[in-house]
C-alpha positions in Angstrom: 12.1 -16.8 5.0 13.9 -13.9 3.4 16.8 -16.2 2.5 14.4 -18.1 0.2 14.4 -15.1 -2.2 16.3 -16.1 -5.3 19.0 -14.0 -6.9 18.8 -12.5 -10.4 19.1 -15.1 -13.1 20.3 -13.7 -16.5 19.0 -16.7 -18.3 15.6 -16.6 -16.8 12.6 -17.0 -19.1 11.4 -13.8 -20.8 7.7 -13.0 -21.4 6.3 -15.2 -18.6 2.6 -15.4 -18.7 1.0 -12.5 -16.8 -1.3 -13.3 -13.9 -4.9 -13.5 -15.1 -7.4 -10.8 -14.4 -5.8 -8.7 -11.7 -2.3 -8.3 -13.0 -3.5 -7.7 -16.5 -4.4 -4.2 -15.8 -8.0 -4.0 -17.0 -10.6 -4.0 -19.7 -9.7 -1.8 -22.7 -12.0 1.2 -22.6 -13.0 1.0 -26.3 -14.5 -2.1 -27.7 -14.8 -5.7 -26.5 -12.0 -8.3 -26.8 -12.2 -10.9 -29.4 -12.6 -14.5 -28.5 -9.2 -15.4 -30.1 -7.5 -13.0 -27.7 -7.7 -15.7 -25.0 -6.0 -18.9 -24.7 -6.3 -21.8 -22.4 -3.0 -22.4 -20.6 -1.6 -26.0 -20.7 -3.4 -28.3 -18.3 -5.9 -25.6 -17.3 -9.7 -25.4 -17.7 -11.5 -22.7 -19.6 -12.4 -21.0 -16.4 -8.7 -20.1 -15.9 -8.5 -18.2 -19.2 -7.1 -14.7 -19.4 -9.9 -12.4 -20.5 -8.5 -8.9 -20.1 -6.0 -7.0 -22.2 -2.8 -5.5 -20.7 -3.1 -1.7 -20.2 -0.4 0.5 -21.4 -0.1 2.2 -18.0 0.0 -0.8 -15.8 3.6 -0.1 -14.8 2.9 3.5 -13.7 4.1 4.6 -10.3 0.6 5.8 -9.5 -2.8 5.0 -11.0 -4.9 7.6 -12.6 -6.2 9.9 -9.8 -9.8 9.1 -10.5 -9.1 5.4 -9.8 -8.8 6.2 -6.1 -12.6 6.6 -6.0 -12.9 2.9 -6.6 -16.2 3.3 -8.4 -15.9 0.3 -10.6 -14.3 -3.1 -10.7 -11.8 -1.8 -13.2 -10.7 0.8 -10.7 -10.2 -2.0 -8.1 -8.3 -4.0 -10.7 -5.9 -1.2 -11.5 -5.1 -0.6 -7.9 -4.3 -4.3 -7.5 -2.0 -4.1 -10.5 -0.4 -0.9 -9.1 0.4 -2.8 -5.9 1.8 -5.8 -7.6 3.6 -4.0 -10.3 1.5 -4.9 -13.3 3.4 -8.1 -14.2 5.4 -8.9 -11.2 3.7 -12.2 -10.6 3.9 -15.4 -12.7 1.0 -17.6 -13.1 1.8 -20.9 -11.5 -1.6 -21.6 -10.0 -2.9 -25.1 -9.6 -5.4 -26.6 -12.0 -8.6 -28.0 -10.5 -7.0 -27.7 -7.0 -3.8 -29.5 -7.8 -0.4 -28.0 -8.5 0.8 -27.8 -12.1 4.5 -27.7 -11.2 6.7 -28.0 -8.2 9.7 -26.4 -9.8 11.9 -23.9 -8.2 11.4 -20.1 -8.2 11.8 -18.3 -11.5 12.9 -14.7 -11.8 10.5 -12.4 -13.7 12.1 -10.4 -16.5 12.0 -7.3 -14.4 12.5 -3.9 -16.0 15.6 -2.0 -14.9 16.9 1.5 -14.6 20.3 1.8 -16.3 20.7 -1.9 -15.9 19.9 -1.9 -12.2 17.0 -3.8 -10.8 14.4 -1.2 -9.9 12.5 -3.3 -7.4 14.5 -2.1 -4.3 13.5 1.4 -5.4 9.9 1.0 -4.2 10.5 0.0 -0.5 13.4 2.5 -0.3 11.2 5.4 -1.4 8.4 4.3 0.9 10.6 4.1 4.0 12.6 7.2 3.2 9.4 9.2 2.6 7.9 8.0 5.9 11.1 8.9 7.8 11.1 12.4 6.2 7.4 12.8 7.1 8.2 11.7 10.7 11.1 14.2 10.9 8.6 16.9 10.1 7.1 16.3 13.5 9.7 18.6 15.0 8.6 21.5 12.7 5.0 20.9 13.5 5.9 20.7 17.2 7.8 24.0 17.0 4.9 25.7 15.2 2.3 24.3 17.6 4.3 25.3 20.6 4.8 28.8 19.2 1.1 29.2 18.6 -0.6 27.2 21.4 2.1 26.9 24.1 2.6 23.1 24.1 2.8 20.1 21.8 3.6 17.0 23.9 0.5 15.1 23.2 0.7 15.8 19.5 4.3 14.7 19.3 3.6 11.5 21.3 0.7 10.6 19.0 2.7 11.1 15.8 5.8 9.3 17.0 3.9 6.3 18.2 1.9 6.0 15.0 5.0 6.5 12.8 7.0 3.9 14.7 4.2 1.3 14.5 3.7 2.0 10.8 7.4 1.8 9.8 7.8 -1.3 12.0 4.9 -3.0 10.3 6.2 -2.1 6.9 9.6 -3.5 7.7 8.0 -6.7 9.1 5.9 -7.1 6.0 9.0 -6.7 3.8 11.5 -8.8 5.7 9.5 -11.6 7.3 8.6 -15.0 6.1 5.2 -14.6 4.4 4.2 -18.1 5.3 6.2 -20.6 3.2 5.4 -24.3 3.2 7.7 -26.2 5.5 10.6 -28.1 3.8 9.0 -31.4 4.8 5.6 -30.5 3.3 7.3 -29.1 0.2 9.3 -32.3 -0.4 6.1 -34.3 -0.1 4.4 -32.0 -2.6 7.3 -32.4 -5.0 7.1 -36.2 -4.7 3.4 -36.2 -5.3 2.6 -37.5 -1.8 0.4 -34.6 -0.9 -1.5 -31.7 -2.6 -0.7 -28.1 -2.1 -2.7 -26.6 0.8 -5.9 -24.7 -0.1 -5.3 -21.0 -0.6 -1.5 -21.6 -1.1 0.2 -20.3 -4.3 3.5 -20.9 -6.0 5.1 -17.4 -6.6 8.2 -16.8 -8.6 9.9 -15.0 -5.7 10.2 -18.1 -3.5 11.2 -21.7 -4.1 8.4 -22.9 -1.9 4.7 -22.0 -2.2 3.3 -19.3 0.1 0.5 -20.5 2.4 -2.7 -18.4 2.4 -1.2 -16.3 -0.4 -2.9 -12.9 -0.6 -0.8 -11.0 -3.1 2.6 -9.7 -4.1 3.3 -6.1 -3.1 6.1 -4.3 -4.9 6.2 -1.5 -2.3 7.6 -4.0 0.3 9.1 -6.3 -2.3 7.6 -9.4 -0.7 4.6 -11.6 -0.8 1.7 -11.1 1.6 0.6 -14.4 3.1 -0.2 -16.3 6.2 2.5 -14.9 8.4 2.6 -11.2 7.4 -0.9 -10.4 6.3 -1.8 -8.8 9.6 1.3 -6.5 9.6 0.4 -5.6 6.1 -3.0 -4.4 7.3 -1.4 -2.5 10.2 0.9 -0.8 7.7 -2.0 0.3 5.6 -3.9 1.6 8.6 -0.8 3.5 9.7 -0.4 5.0 6.2 -4.0 6.4 6.3 -3.8 7.5 10.0 -0.5 9.5 9.5 -1.5 10.9 6.2 -5.0 12.1 7.4 -3.7 13.4 10.7 -0.8 15.2 9.1 -3.1 16.8 6.5 -5.4 18.1 9.3 -2.6 19.5 11.3 -0.9 21.1 8.3 -4.1 22.6 7.1 -4.4 24.4 10.4 -0.7 25.4 10.7 -0.1 26.7 7.2 -2.6 29.6 7.2 -2.1 30.4 10.9 1.7 30.4 10.6 1.7 32.3 7.4 1.5 35.7 9.0 4.1 35.3 11.8 6.3 32.4 10.6 9.5 32.3 8.5 9.4 31.6 4.8 11.5 28.4 5.2 9.1 26.9 7.8 6.1 27.9 5.8 7.5 26.3 2.7 8.3 23.0 4.5 4.8 23.0 6.1 3.2 23.5 2.6 5.4 20.8 1.1 4.5 18.4 3.9 0.8 19.3 3.4 1.0 18.4 -0.3 2.8 15.1 0.5 0.2 14.2 3.1 -2.7 14.9 0.8 -1.1 12.9 -2.0 -0.3 10.0 0.4 -3.9 10.0 1.9 -5.4 10.0 -1.6 -3.7 6.8 -2.6 -3.4 5.0 0.7 -7.1 5.3 1.8 -8.4 3.3 -1.2 -5.9 0.6 -0.4 -7.1 0.3 3.2 -10.7 0.3 2.0 -10.0 -2.4 -0.6 -8.2 -4.7 1.7 -10.5 -4.2 4.6 -13.3 -5.4 2.4 -11.2 -8.5 1.5 -10.8 -9.2 5.3 -14.5 -8.7 6.0 -15.3 -11.2 3.2 -12.4 -13.5 4.1 -11.3 -13.2 0.5 -7.8 -13.1 -0.8 -6.6 -10.9 -3.6 -5.5 -14.0 -5.5 -9.1 -15.3 -5.3 -10.5 -12.0 -6.4 -8.3 -11.9 -9.5 -9.5 -15.4 -10.4 -13.2 -14.4 -10.0 -13.7 -17.4 -7.8 -16.7 -16.1 -5.9 -18.3 -13.7 -8.4 -21.5 -14.0 -10.4 -23.6 -12.0 -12.8 -27.3 -11.8 -12.5 -29.2 -12.7 -15.7 -32.4 -11.0 -16.9 -34.6 -13.6 -15.2 -32.7 -13.5 -11.9 -30.5 -16.5 -12.5 -26.9 -16.2 -11.1 -24.2 -17.3 -13.5 -20.6 -17.8 -12.3 -18.2 -15.3 -13.8 -15.7 -18.1 -14.7 -18.5 -19.7 -16.9 -18.8 -16.6 -19.1 -17.4 -16.5 -22.6 -14.9 -13.7 -23.4 -17.4 -11.4 -25.0 -19.9 -11.5 -22.0 -17.0 -11.3 -19.6 -15.9 -8.0 -20.9 -19.3 -6.6 -21.5 -20.4 -7.4 -18.0 -17.1 -6.7 -16.3 -18.3 -4.0 -14.0 -21.5 -5.8 -13.1 -19.8 -8.8 -11.3 -21.3 -9.4 -7.8 -19.8 -11.1 -4.9 -21.7 -14.3 -3.9 -20.9 -15.3 -0.3 -22.4 -18.8 -0.9 -19.5 -19.6 -3.3 -16.9 -18.7 -0.7 -16.5 -21.6 1.8 -14.2 -19.4 4.0 -16.7 -16.6 4.5 -18.4 -17.0 7.9 -19.8 -13.5 8.1 -17.9 -10.3 8.6 -17.8 -10.4 12.4 -16.4 -14.0 12.5 -14.1 -13.2 9.6 -12.6 -10.2 11.3 -12.2 -12.0 14.7 -10.5 -15.0 13.0 -8.2 -12.7 11.0 -6.9 -10.8 14.0 -6.9 -13.5 16.7 -6.1 -16.9 15.0 -2.6 -18.1 15.7 -0.4 -18.2 12.5 2.8 -19.4 14.0 1.9 -23.0 14.6 3.9 -25.2 12.2 0.8 -27.3 11.6 -1.2 -24.2 10.5 -1.5 -24.3 6.7 -3.6 -21.2 6.3 -6.7 -23.1 5.2 -9.1 -20.7 6.9 
């Protein structure tokens, strides 16, 4: 799957159309958008219009700290944009359930650092920071042993969780996310078959990704049929290690302050700050994607507002995609999820069981669940 990733093309198109909704980082805080701000993409219906302005901070390394509270839909949207890179994706979605194009992958005009592609920076920083945090286990072990006489159980817990987390991150980054088979892809190109439901053509790969969830710049890979579960394990590992490290360091820093060395105290304090920071931003991600799993909803579908409505003054439920631009922006934070519009939502219990137990390695599995 990784060999499908295309190399940098210096002649690639610039200014590719940004993904609607989620990748455009949110509604502008002041004022509503004008009707003429939106255009209908060629061959697409009005329900596929982009209705939200690009935010100036959509490429920030971290969202505004208050966004982590996820108090509004705009907060959720900014977190999605943060994960995807605020423009990493190119809209090549199908119109009315059929693919617009079966062309090969196109390289997004990615910003660089001194002419060097910055995308490898994100997974590198992620893995290096996790390895550094794991290495701090020896210091925690030394302090715990010095204070309480033993640390075997604590060491075992942290090592196991860190190994599982790093392993899940590497699997999510390097594995095949669920590309269409070559045979199926050729039939699609020849017009003999339609693209599978929930599949999406992403610029990173030549073939569409089945059960496409989203692109994540922190692993530089798409999340789809084959690696969605490892992505969730990775997020769970992030939160578990960050919260556990925070609790341990909050105990060790003040207790060790009187009798410890300044070097050990400084490292513990530094690790505490890192753990709090990591927990603050990883916990909302786990919360957000757990909700998606419980509803059997994909990020791609959330960005398109497929299953969302607004409730009118007389109780009528109007699909979000049927709103005009002015109403869309005015009611943006009042969108409600309507399970009756999601044919894949079988209730949170069945959704979770299906997510974690259904086989995804069968060549005949197209991710239409």
